[in-house]
Steps between C-alpha positions, in 0.01 A plus 500: 500500500818679384597852605597787270881589464434795724331274777784266466750789547318590833520133604869501428534827713340321787732216466791728518375673808457149662850409405634830654296441814635150538857616453454779740367272769794270446742784512336643816538162669884540428509849629505667154274646250436551128784767481736203527375350165794582269350368180203317355654246277187336332124484492325198360145534422223245402180646353182292474393571142325367205728339230442806259613754776848637415536790753647311804782747498266806527328326808846459662573866453269549801738313732803651346366842537411452866835353583669800330288755674548348853862416472616762266604458134866413593414222722171374359463652160735305258461131590473195271146373446317216351125485439310184384131416464318198634147383473466453872641618839422371845178639654423672171738789564584708200871566559791343698824680531832380635790733596862452545667788704854562620517607865811669639680240706567742785124545552469138618771495752 
């Protein structure tokens, strides 16, 4: 079964929280934290959807909104973004999101 756009938005929010958690864990292992993310460069989202569905970009707003809220609009709010649809994703998940972020080099040394 397929989700509504609103349910997809929520799934994308969860993906963004997972991305931020993974990034936070990595940064902590380097003696740093999310305050050292200087810019979110791009989000790429894949939305499991029917061929007639044309609102993948609205689903991806969920991820963009969370990233902007957590990191602030200057760091996380104005990133490039791509959203595509596919008829299947691993394990039947609804949304998959990838993030490219710039980390201040001083945070890692």
